[in-house]
MIKOLKE-602253 format. One record per residue (C-alpha): residue number from 1; chain; x, y, z. Coordinates in Angstrom, 2 decimals, always signed. Example, Ala and Ser with C-alpha at 12.3 -4.5 7.8 and 13.67 -1.06 7.14 Angstrom:
% MIKOLKE-602253
[1, "A", [+12.30, -4.50, +7.80]]
[2, "A", [+13.67, -1.06, +7.14]]
END
This chain:
% MIKOLKE-602253
[1, "A", [-29.98, -23.58, +34.53]]
[2, "A", [-27.28, -20.94, +34.25]]
[3, "A", [-28.52, -19.28, +37.43]]
[4, "A", [-28.47, -22.56, +39.31]]
[5, "A", [-24.95, -23.35, +38.11]]
[6, "A", [-23.79, -19.89, +39.08]]
[7, "A", [-25.16, -20.35, +42.62]]
[8, "A", [-23.50, -23.74, +42.91]]
[9, "A", [-20.15, -22.34, +41.82]]
[10, "A", [-20.54, -19.46, +44.28]]
[11, "A", [-21.17, -21.90, +47.13]]
[12, "A", [-18.14, -23.95, +46.12]]
[13, "A", [-15.95, -20.82, +46.07]]
[14, "A", [-17.23, -19.70, +49.48]]
[15, "A", [-16.56, -23.14, +50.95]]
[16, "A", [-13.06, -23.16, +49.48]]
[17, "A", [-12.38, -19.69, +50.89]]
[18, "A", [-13.60, -20.78, +54.33]]
[19, "A", [-11.31, -23.82, +54.27]]
[20, "A", [-8.36, -21.69, +53.18]]
[21, "A", [-9.03, -19.13, +55.91]]
[22, "A", [-9.32, -21.90, +58.50]]
[23, "A", [-6.00, -23.39, +57.40]]
[24, "A", [-4.35, -19.97, +57.49]]
[25, "A", [-5.63, -19.11, +60.97]]
[26, "A", [-4.85, -22.55, +62.41]]
[27, "A", [-1.22, -21.50, +62.67]]
[28, "A", [-2.09, -18.38, +64.67]]
[29, "A", [-2.86, -17.93, +68.35]]
[30, "A", [-6.41, -17.10, +69.30]]
[31, "A", [-6.62, -13.62, +70.90]]
[32, "A", [-6.12, -11.91, +73.23]]
[33, "A", [-2.40, -11.29, +72.64]]
[34, "A", [-0.51, -8.81, +74.78]]
[35, "A", [+2.99, -7.31, +74.67]]
[36, "A", [+5.42, -5.78, +77.15]]
[37, "A", [+8.14, -3.31, +76.17]]
[38, "A", [+11.61, -4.85, +76.36]]
[39, "A", [+13.76, -2.08, +74.93]]
[40, "A", [+13.62, +1.25, +73.13]]
[41, "A", [+10.33, +1.96, +71.39]]
[42, "A", [+10.33, +1.46, +67.64]]
[43, "A", [+13.06, -1.19, +67.71]]
[44, "A", [+10.80, -4.24, +67.94]]
[45, "A", [+12.20, -5.11, +71.38]]
[46, "A", [+8.96, -6.44, +72.85]]
[47, "A", [+7.87, -9.69, +74.47]]
[48, "A", [+4.64, -11.14, +73.10]]
[49, "A", [+2.47, -13.39, +75.23]]
[50, "A", [-1.09, -14.66, +75.38]]
[51, "A", [-2.76, -14.41, +78.82]]
[52, "A", [-5.05, -17.30, +77.90]]
[53, "A", [-1.98, -19.53, +77.49]]
[54, "A", [-0.03, -17.98, +80.36]]
[55, "A", [-2.61, -18.92, +83.01]]
[56, "A", [-2.43, -22.73, +82.55]]
[57, "A", [+1.37, -22.45, +82.25]]
[58, "A", [+1.42, -20.86, +85.68]]
[59, "A", [-0.25, -23.89, +87.21]]
[60, "A", [+2.66, -26.00, +85.99]]
[61, "A", [+4.89, -23.98, +88.31]]
[62, "A", [+3.15, -24.79, +91.58]]
[63, "A", [+5.52, -24.62, +94.57]]
[64, "A", [+4.78, -27.05, +97.41]]
[65, "A", [+5.00, -25.84, +100.97]]
[66, "A", [+8.27, -26.84, +102.68]]
[67, "A", [+8.32, -29.55, +105.31]]
[68, "A", [+8.65, -28.40, +108.93]]
[69, "A", [+12.15, -27.55, +110.12]]
[70, "A", [+14.25, -30.15, +111.92]]
[71, "A", [+17.42, -29.86, +114.06]]
[72, "A", [+20.73, -29.56, +112.24]]
[73, "A", [+22.68, -30.87, +115.23]]
[74, "A", [+22.89, -34.41, +116.53]]
[75, "A", [+24.36, -37.56, +114.94]]
[76, "A", [+25.33, -37.40, +111.27]]
[77, "A", [+23.42, -39.43, +108.70]]
[78, "A", [+26.38, -41.68, +107.97]]
[79, "A", [+26.58, -42.55, +111.67]]
[80, "A", [+22.93, -43.59, +111.87]]
[81, "A", [+22.28, -45.20, +108.47]]
[82, "A", [+24.27, -47.68, +106.41]]
[83, "A", [+25.54, -47.13, +102.85]]
[84, "A", [+24.99, -43.34, +102.86]]
[85, "A", [+27.26, -42.30, +99.97]]
[86, "A", [+25.94, -38.75, +99.63]]
[87, "A", [+24.60, -36.34, +102.27]]
[88, "A", [+26.37, -38.30, +104.99]]
[89, "A", [+27.62, -35.13, +106.68]]
[90, "A", [+24.15, -33.69, +107.40]]
[91, "A", [+22.23, -34.55, +110.55]]
[92, "A", [+20.14, -37.70, +110.54]]
[93, "A", [+17.02, -35.57, +111.00]]
[94, "A", [+17.90, -33.39, +108.00]]
[95, "A", [+18.68, -36.47, +105.92]]
[96, "A", [+15.31, -38.05, +106.73]]
[97, "A", [+13.45, -34.81, +106.03]]
[98, "A", [+15.10, -34.45, +102.63]]
[99, "A", [+14.37, -38.08, +101.69]]
[100, "A", [+10.70, -37.57, +102.53]]
[101, "A", [+10.62, -34.41, +100.41]]
[102, "A", [+12.33, -36.06, +97.43]]
[103, "A", [+9.90, -38.99, +97.60]]
[104, "A", [+6.98, -36.55, +97.37]]
[105, "A", [+8.63, -34.65, +94.50]]
[106, "A", [+9.49, -37.70, +92.38]]
[107, "A", [+7.19, -40.54, +93.43]]
[108, "A", [+4.23, -39.21, +95.44]]
[109, "A", [+2.31, -42.50, +95.10]]
[110, "A", [+5.09, -45.00, +95.75]]
[111, "A", [+7.02, -42.88, +98.27]]
[112, "A", [+9.98, -44.82, +99.76]]
[113, "A", [+9.17, -48.01, +97.83]]
[114, "A", [+10.12, -46.29, +94.57]]
[115, "A", [+13.81, -46.59, +95.47]]
[116, "A", [+13.73, -49.26, +98.22]]
[117, "A", [+12.47, -52.80, +97.67]]
[118, "A", [+9.82, -53.89, +100.20]]
[119, "A", [+11.25, -56.27, +102.78]]
[120, "A", [+14.85, -55.32, +102.02]]
[121, "A", [+17.20, -53.26, +104.12]]
[122, "A", [+17.20, -49.60, +103.09]]
[123, "A", [+20.95, -49.85, +102.59]]
[124, "A", [+20.47, -52.23, +99.65]]
[125, "A", [+21.23, -50.95, +96.13]]
[126, "A", [+19.18, -53.66, +94.44]]
[127, "A", [+16.81, -51.18, +92.77]]
[128, "A", [+18.14, -49.13, +89.89]]
[129, "A", [+16.06, -46.14, +90.95]]
[130, "A", [+18.13, -45.75, +94.12]]
[131, "A", [+21.37, -45.76, +92.13]]
[132, "A", [+19.96, -43.15, +89.78]]
[133, "A", [+18.57, -41.02, +92.62]]
[134, "A", [+21.94, -40.94, +94.37]]
[135, "A", [+23.62, -39.68, +91.20]]
[136, "A", [+20.86, -37.12, +90.63]]
[137, "A", [+21.41, -35.68, +94.11]]
[138, "A", [+25.10, -35.25, +93.25]]
[139, "A", [+24.09, -33.63, +89.97]]
[140, "A", [+21.77, -31.18, +91.74]]
[141, "A", [+24.51, -30.21, +94.18]]
[142, "A", [+26.88, -29.64, +91.26]]
[143, "A", [+24.37, -27.41, +89.47]]
[144, "A", [+23.87, -25.27, +92.56]]
[145, "A", [+27.58, -24.91, +93.26]]
[146, "A", [+29.13, -24.83, +89.77]]
[147, "A", [+26.51, -23.11, +87.65]]
[148, "A", [+25.47, -20.05, +89.65]]
[149, "A", [+26.06, -18.05, +86.46]]
[150, "A", [+22.83, -19.64, +85.24]]
[151, "A", [+20.81, -20.64, +88.32]]
[152, "A", [+22.10, -17.75, +90.49]]
[153, "A", [+21.38, -18.16, +94.20]]
[154, "A", [+17.85, -19.35, +93.44]]
[155, "A", [+19.20, -22.78, +92.63]]
[156, "A", [+17.30, -25.94, +91.75]]
[157, "A", [+15.93, -28.96, +93.60]]
[158, "A", [+14.63, -32.31, +92.39]]
[159, "A", [+11.17, -30.75, +92.26]]
[160, "A", [+12.29, -28.15, +89.71]]
[161, "A", [+12.31, -30.84, +87.02]]
[162, "A", [+10.17, -33.71, +88.34]]
[163, "A", [+7.13, -31.95, +89.86]]
[164, "A", [+5.52, -35.18, +90.99]]
[165, "A", [+6.61, -37.32, +88.03]]
[166, "A", [+9.08, -40.20, +87.87]]
[167, "A", [+10.49, -38.72, +84.68]]
[168, "A", [+10.37, -34.95, +84.21]]
[169, "A", [+7.58, -33.96, +81.83]]
[170, "A", [+10.05, -32.33, +79.44]]
[171, "A", [+12.91, -34.57, +78.35]]
[172, "A", [+14.34, -35.60, +75.00]]
[173, "A", [+15.67, -38.71, +73.28]]
[174, "A", [+17.56, -39.08, +70.05]]
[175, "A", [+15.08, -39.09, +67.21]]
[176, "A", [+14.26, -42.45, +65.58]]
[177, "A", [+13.73, -40.58, +62.31]]
[178, "A", [+16.62, -40.81, +59.90]]
[179, "A", [+17.35, -39.25, +56.50]]
[180, "A", [+16.13, -41.33, +53.60]]
[181, "A", [+19.00, -43.30, +52.11]]
[182, "A", [+17.56, -44.28, +48.73]]
[183, "A", [+17.80, -42.12, +45.65]]
[184, "A", [+14.10, -42.58, +44.93]]
[185, "A", [+13.05, -40.98, +48.20]]
[186, "A", [+15.94, -38.55, +48.44]]
[187, "A", [+17.51, -37.20, +51.63]]
[188, "A", [+15.39, -35.18, +54.03]]
[189, "A", [+18.53, -33.60, +55.58]]
[190, "A", [+17.09, -34.25, +59.02]]
[191, "A", [+14.14, -31.90, +58.42]]
[192, "A", [+10.44, -31.76, +57.49]]
[193, "A", [+9.16, -34.27, +60.05]]
[194, "A", [+6.89, -31.88, +62.01]]
[195, "A", [+8.63, -32.59, +65.32]]
[196, "A", [+7.14, -31.03, +68.45]]
[197, "A", [+10.65, -30.12, +69.64]]
[198, "A", [+10.85, -27.41, +66.95]]
[199, "A", [+7.27, -26.22, +67.10]]
[200, "A", [+6.19, -28.43, +64.17]]
[201, "A", [+8.32, -26.29, +61.87]]
[202, "A", [+10.30, -27.59, +58.90]]
[203, "A", [+13.53, -27.23, +60.86]]
[204, "A", [+15.95, -30.03, +61.84]]
[205, "A", [+14.12, -32.38, +64.18]]
[206, "A", [+17.13, -33.74, +66.09]]
[207, "A", [+19.12, -30.57, +66.74]]
[208, "A", [+19.34, -31.09, +70.52]]
[209, "A", [+21.59, -34.08, +69.89]]
[210, "A", [+24.12, -31.77, +68.26]]
[211, "A", [+24.09, -29.04, +70.92]]
[212, "A", [+23.09, -30.58, +74.27]]
[213, "A", [+24.98, -33.86, +74.12]]
[214, "A", [+28.53, -35.09, +73.64]]
[215, "A", [+30.74, -33.72, +70.86]]
[216, "A", [+28.58, -30.60, +70.36]]
[217, "A", [+28.57, -28.54, +67.18]]
[218, "A", [+29.31, -24.84, +67.19]]
[219, "A", [+26.19, -22.71, +67.60]]
[220, "A", [+26.37, -20.18, +64.81]]
[221, "A", [+24.24, -18.69, +62.04]]
[222, "A", [+26.93, -17.06, +59.95]]
[223, "A", [+30.66, -17.40, +59.66]]
[224, "A", [+33.45, -14.89, +60.28]]
[225, "A", [+34.64, -15.10, +56.65]]
[226, "A", [+33.01, -15.26, +53.22]]
[227, "A", [+32.43, -18.56, +51.47]]
[228, "A", [+34.27, -20.57, +50.26]]
[229, "A", [+37.31, -19.85, +52.49]]
[230, "A", [+36.99, -22.87, +54.77]]
[231, "A", [+33.83, -21.40, +56.30]]
[232, "A", [+31.46, -24.24, +57.16]]
[233, "A", [+28.67, -21.98, +58.50]]
[234, "A", [+26.22, -22.93, +55.79]]
[235, "A", [+22.48, -22.30, +55.52]]
[236, "A", [+21.90, -25.85, +56.76]]
[237, "A", [+23.95, -25.14, +59.90]]
[238, "A", [+21.95, -21.96, +60.44]]
[239, "A", [+18.76, -24.00, +60.28]]
[240, "A", [+20.08, -26.32, +63.00]]
[241, "A", [+20.81, -23.26, +65.13]]
[242, "A", [+17.28, -21.93, +64.54]]
[243, "A", [+15.95, -25.31, +65.63]]
[244, "A", [+17.73, -24.93, +68.97]]
[245, "A", [+16.48, -21.35, +69.31]]
[246, "A", [+12.90, -22.46, +68.64]]
[247, "A", [+13.20, -24.99, +71.43]]
[248, "A", [+14.59, -22.40, +73.85]]
[249, "A", [+11.85, -19.87, +73.05]]
[250, "A", [+9.11, -22.44, +73.51]]
[251, "A", [+10.68, -23.88, +76.67]]
[252, "A", [+10.87, -20.46, +78.34]]
[253, "A", [+7.67, -18.99, +76.89]]
[254, "A", [+9.56, -16.04, +75.35]]
[255, "A", [+10.41, -14.73, +71.90]]
[256, "A", [+13.76, -13.87, +70.33]]
[257, "A", [+14.11, -10.42, +71.89]]
[258, "A", [+14.40, -11.97, +75.35]]
[259, "A", [+18.08, -12.68, +74.54]]
[260, "A", [+18.78, -10.76, +71.31]]
[261, "A", [+18.81, -7.15, +70.18]]
[262, "A", [+16.78, -6.66, +67.01]]
[263, "A", [+19.42, -4.31, +65.59]]
[264, "A", [+21.81, -7.23, +65.14]]
[265, "A", [+20.92, -10.68, +66.42]]
[266, "A", [+24.49, -11.98, +66.09]]
[267, "A", [+26.25, -9.19, +68.03]]
[268, "A", [+26.71, -9.51, +71.76]]
[269, "A", [+27.06, -5.77, +72.23]]
[270, "A", [+23.74, -4.27, +73.25]]
[271, "A", [+22.08, -7.66, +73.76]]
[272, "A", [+19.92, -8.19, +76.87]]
[273, "A", [+21.75, -9.76, +79.84]]
[274, "A", [+19.64, -12.89, +79.46]]
[275, "A", [+21.80, -13.89, +76.51]]
[276, "A", [+24.80, -14.43, +78.79]]
[277, "A", [+22.62, -16.41, +81.18]]
[278, "A", [+21.40, -18.55, +78.27]]
[279, "A", [+25.01, -19.11, +77.12]]
[280, "A", [+25.80, -20.65, +80.50]]
[281, "A", [+22.52, -22.57, +80.50]]
[282, "A", [+23.33, -24.35, +77.23]]
[283, "A", [+26.66, -25.49, +78.61]]
[284, "A", [+25.10, -26.47, +81.92]]
[285, "A", [+22.54, -28.69, +80.15]]
[286, "A", [+25.32, -30.20, +78.08]]
[287, "A", [+27.35, -31.08, +81.19]]
[288, "A", [+24.29, -32.52, +82.95]]
[289, "A", [+23.67, -34.87, +80.02]]
[290, "A", [+27.25, -35.93, +79.35]]
[291, "A", [+28.63, -36.13, +82.91]]
[292, "A", [+25.63, -37.34, +84.90]]
[293, "A", [+22.77, -38.71, +82.81]]
[294, "A", [+24.20, -40.48, +79.75]]
[295, "A", [+26.72, -42.53, +81.81]]
[296, "A", [+23.70, -44.02, +83.66]]
[297, "A", [+22.31, -45.58, +80.46]]
[298, "A", [+23.40, -49.16, +81.39]]
[299, "A", [+21.65, -48.81, +84.77]]
[300, "A", [+18.19, -48.21, +83.30]]
[301, "A", [+15.95, -51.07, +82.14]]
[302, "A", [+15.04, -51.16, +78.45]]
[303, "A", [+11.52, -49.92, +79.21]]
[304, "A", [+12.93, -46.61, +80.46]]
[305, "A", [+15.06, -45.97, +77.37]]
[306, "A", [+14.08, -44.12, +74.22]]
[307, "A", [+13.28, -45.64, +70.81]]
[308, "A", [+16.97, -45.66, +69.86]]
[309, "A", [+18.15, -47.04, +73.21]]
[310, "A", [+19.29, -43.79, +74.80]]
[311, "A", [+18.33, -42.43, +78.21]]
[312, "A", [+16.03, -39.44, +78.75]]
[313, "A", [+18.09, -36.23, +78.73]]
[314, "A", [+17.46, -32.67, +79.85]]
[315, "A", [+16.89, -29.57, +77.77]]
[316, "A", [+15.83, -26.01, +78.60]]
[317, "A", [+12.17, -26.94, +79.04]]
[318, "A", [+13.02, -29.61, +81.64]]
[319, "A", [+13.46, -26.95, +84.32]]
[320, "A", [+11.60, -23.99, +82.82]]
[321, "A", [+8.43, -25.75, +81.59]]
[322, "A", [+7.12, -22.66, +79.83]]
[323, "A", [+8.25, -20.08, +82.42]]
[324, "A", [+11.01, -17.54, +81.79]]
[325, "A", [+12.31, -18.57, +85.24]]
[326, "A", [+11.62, -22.05, +86.67]]
[327, "A", [+8.85, -21.80, +89.26]]
[328, "A", [+8.82, -18.07, +88.43]]
[329, "A", [+11.95, -17.51, +90.48]]
[330, "A", [+10.74, -19.00, +93.79]]
[331, "A", [+13.75, -20.53, +95.53]]
[332, "A", [+13.09, -23.94, +97.08]]
[333, "A", [+16.80, -24.31, +97.71]]
[334, "A", [+16.48, -21.94, +100.64]]
[335, "A", [+14.35, -24.60, +102.35]]
[336, "A", [+16.58, -27.53, +101.37]]
[337, "A", [+20.18, -26.21, +101.49]]
[338, "A", [+21.56, -29.76, +101.62]]
[339, "A", [+21.10, -29.79, +97.82]]
[340, "A", [+23.48, -26.88, +97.40]]
[341, "A", [+25.90, -24.63, +99.21]]
[342, "A", [+23.38, -22.34, +100.82]]
[343, "A", [+23.83, -21.25, +104.43]]
[344, "A", [+20.96, -20.72, +106.82]]
[345, "A", [+18.63, -22.69, +109.04]]
[346, "A", [+17.32, -25.91, +107.53]]
[347, "A", [+13.67, -25.81, +106.68]]
[348, "A", [+13.25, -22.12, +107.43]]
[349, "A", [+10.37, -20.32, +105.78]]
[350, "A", [+11.35, -18.64, +102.51]]
[351, "A", [+12.83, -15.30, +103.38]]
[352, "A", [+11.05, -12.18, +102.20]]
[353, "A", [+14.39, -10.50, +101.54]]
[354, "A", [+14.93, -10.07, +97.79]]
[355, "A", [+17.59, -12.20, +96.10]]
[356, "A", [+20.83, -10.70, +94.71]]
[357, "A", [+20.29, -8.30, +91.81]]
[358, "A", [+16.93, -7.05, +93.08]]
[359, "A", [+17.03, -3.31, +93.77]]
[360, "A", [+13.77, -3.34, +95.68]]
[361, "A", [+10.69, -5.37, +96.47]]
[362, "A", [+7.37, -3.52, +96.61]]
[363, "A", [+4.62, -5.32, +98.55]]
[364, "A", [+0.86, -4.82, +98.12]]
[365, "A", [-2.27, -5.48, +100.11]]
[366, "A", [-4.66, -8.21, +98.92]]
[367, "A", [-6.47, -7.17, +95.74]]
[368, "A", [-4.79, -3.74, +95.65]]
[369, "A", [-2.36, -2.07, +93.26]]
[370, "A", [-1.95, +1.29, +95.02]]
[371, "A", [+1.38, +2.14, +96.63]]
[372, "A", [+1.77, +2.29, +100.40]]
[373, "A", [+4.31, +4.47, +102.22]]
[374, "A", [+6.62, +1.45, +102.57]]
[375, "A", [+6.28, +0.75, +98.85]]
[376, "A", [+7.21, +4.31, +97.97]]
[377, "A", [+10.29, +4.04, +100.21]]
[378, "A", [+11.39, +0.90, +98.31]]
[379, "A", [+10.92, +2.67, +95.00]]
[380, "A", [+12.96, +5.62, +96.25]]
[381, "A", [+15.86, +3.26, +97.03]]
[382, "A", [+15.69, +1.83, +93.52]]
[383, "A", [+15.63, +5.33, +92.01]]
[384, "A", [+18.82, +6.24, +93.90]]
[385, "A", [+20.54, +3.08, +92.66]]
[386, "A", [+19.49, +3.78, +89.09]]
[387, "A", [+20.58, +7.40, +89.20]]
[388, "A", [+23.97, +6.42, +90.59]]
[389, "A", [+24.75, +4.27, +87.54]]
[390, "A", [+23.46, +5.39, +84.15]]
[391, "A", [+24.04, +1.92, +82.66]]
[392, "A", [+21.52, +0.27, +85.00]]
[393, "A", [+18.01, -0.42, +83.78]]
[394, "A", [+15.17, -1.44, +86.08]]
[395, "A", [+13.22, -4.53, +85.07]]
[396, "A", [+9.76, -4.83, +86.63]]
[397, "A", [+7.96, -8.11, +87.35]]
[398, "A", [+4.49, -8.02, +88.90]]
[399, "A", [+3.20, -10.89, +91.04]]
[400, "A", [+0.05, -11.85, +92.95]]
[401, "A", [-0.64, -14.63, +95.41]]
[402, "A", [-2.57, -17.82, +94.67]]
[403, "A", [-5.94, -16.63, +95.94]]
[404, "A", [-8.70, -15.28, +93.70]]
[405, "A", [-9.56, -15.55, +90.01]]
[406, "A", [-6.54, -16.32, +87.74]]
[407, "A", [-7.49, -13.83, +85.01]]
[408, "A", [-8.16, -11.11, +87.55]]
[409, "A", [-4.83, -11.91, +89.21]]
[410, "A", [-3.02, -11.57, +85.89]]
[411, "A", [-4.55, -8.12, +85.39]]
[412, "A", [-3.72, -7.23, +88.99]]
[413, "A", [-0.07, -8.24, +88.53]]
[414, "A", [+0.11, -6.04, +85.44]]
[415, "A", [-1.51, -3.09, +87.23]]
[416, "A", [+0.96, -3.39, +90.09]]
[417, "A", [+3.91, -3.26, +87.72]]
[418, "A", [+2.37, -0.26, +85.92]]
[419, "A", [+1.91, +1.54, +89.26]]
[420, "A", [+5.58, +1.05, +90.09]]
[421, "A", [+6.62, +2.12, +86.59]]
[422, "A", [+4.60, +5.33, +86.87]]
[423, "A", [+6.18, +6.06, +90.25]]
[424, "A", [+9.66, +5.54, +88.78]]
[425, "A", [+9.03, +7.88, +85.86]]
[426, "A", [+7.50, +10.49, +88.20]]
[427, "A", [+10.75, +10.33, +90.21]]
[428, "A", [+12.81, +11.07, +87.09]]
[429, "A", [+13.78, +7.63, +85.78]]
[430, "A", [+13.55, +7.73, +81.95]]
[431, "A", [+11.03, +5.35, +80.42]]
[432, "A", [+13.81, +3.91, +78.22]]
[433, "A", [+15.52, +2.62, +81.37]]
[434, "A", [+12.47, +0.71, +82.59]]
[435, "A", [+11.94, -2.82, +81.30]]
[436, "A", [+8.44, -4.27, +81.79]]
[437, "A", [+8.49, -8.06, +82.20]]
[438, "A", [+5.56, -10.42, +81.86]]
[439, "A", [+3.12, -10.29, +84.80]]
[440, "A", [+2.82, -13.47, +86.83]]
[441, "A", [+0.74, -14.82, +89.68]]
[442, "A", [+2.34, -17.21, +92.13]]
[443, "A", [+0.77, -20.58, +92.92]]
[444, "A", [+1.85, -21.92, +96.30]]
[445, "A", [+1.94, -18.80, +98.42]]
[446, "A", [-0.73, -16.63, +100.00]]
[447, "A", [+1.51, -14.28, +101.96]]
[448, "A", [+2.48, -10.66, +101.41]]
[449, "A", [+5.78, -11.76, +99.89]]
[450, "A", [+3.84, -13.10, +96.88]]
[451, "A", [+1.88, -9.87, +96.34]]
[452, "A", [+4.79, -7.88, +95.00]]
[453, "A", [+6.68, -6.15, +92.22]]
[454, "A", [+10.40, -6.91, +92.01]]
[455, "A", [+12.66, -4.14, +90.73]]
[456, "A", [+15.59, -6.00, +89.18]]
[457, "A", [+18.85, -4.42, +88.02]]
[458, "A", [+19.44, -5.04, +84.31]]
[459, "A", [+21.98, -3.75, +81.82]]
END
C-alpha cells in the first residue's frame, strides 16, 4: 500500500513539474534564435531574431511590380476630369495610372467601385471612401515632403500601409477597457489587461492614446530632478513609456539596442542613429493622426469606427509590419513620384543606384556568396570612405531575390553579408566599425539588384 501510494505521489509530482515547465516555456520563443552584433562586443549591443519567425514576416512585405510607364506630357488631369482636387497638375495619363495602382493597393476586389458609386459620375463625392482617399493622398504627399528625416528618400505610398486591405492590418483604437471605479474592485491603473498592443505584458494597455494622439504626454522614464521637487516622472509614467517601447520593438521586429546604447538607455550620446529616426517617426505618426485621420471621424460610418467611436489610427506597425524598414527599404515612390516630391520619369523601373547614405552596393550571382571583381571594387570604395572619417561605421544588410527556398535564402543573405564583412576587415576596417544587420530576402524582385549587400554609413 505504501509502495502504491509512493508511486502515485511520484506521478502527481512529475505531472505537476511537466505543467510548470510547459507554462514557463510558453513565454519563450521556440529555437532557433540567432543574433547579429550591433556594437562593441561585451556590451550587449546585439539584435536577436528568430529565422523561423522572420521568414513569414518577409512575406508581409511583398512589393508589387510597378505598372507600365505612361507619358508625363499632354493635358493635365484637371483639364480632362471634373472635381480633381488633388493631383490636378499631373498628366491625365499619370493620374489614371496612379488611380489604377491605388485601387489595386487598397481595394483589389472592388477596384474603382470602392470609391465611386456604380452608375454615378466619377466626379461625385457621394461615397465617403472617395473623400477619405483624397485626404489620404494629401497625407502621403505630406509625409514624403515634410518627414524625410524619418522616411528619407525611400518615401511611402498607399501600399506601404494597406497592402491589399481596405484598412491597414495594423491600426489602433482607443481601448474600451477602463480602470475600475468601485472600491471593491479597486483601480487597475490602466494595466493588467493582457493587451496585444504591449505584447500581453502587464503594462498600460492604452499608451498609444497618450503618445500618438492629440495632447501627447512627455516620453520619459526618469526626471531631471529628485522627487519630490515637482518631478512628475513617476514609476507609473515610466511604465507607460515602456508600453510605447514594447509596441515599437514589436512593430519593427527589433529589440531595445536598435535605438539605445546599453551603457545608458536614457542618454542620447553614443546611441545608434536609429534613435533620432525613431524620434521623428513618433512625431510623424502623431501628426498623421491629429492632422489627417482624426478630423475625418465624422465622415466614416459607425461600422468603421472603433468600440469607443474613434477612427482607426496609425502607429509604428502600420507601415513597418514587423520589418525594421517598411518593405525592407524598397522604394515604391520612385515608381509613383506623384505621391511625393521625387523627380524622374514616371513609372520607370526601380533604379539600381543605391539610395543616399549607402556607401556601396555589392551584387551577387544567383545562389552565390563569393565576391566578383565588381563587388571588390565597390567594397574598396566603401573602405576609402570609412578610412576618411573615423566616426563612420559600416552597417551591412544582406539580401536575396524571391526565387528559391526561403530558409536557404535567409542563410544565403547572411553568408553574403559575412563575405563582405570579411573583405572589409581584410582591407583594414576594424571589426568594431562594422555593424551586421539582420539578413533579409526580398519578395517581389528577381533581378541582380535584389541579390545584394548594402554598405550603409552609420555613426
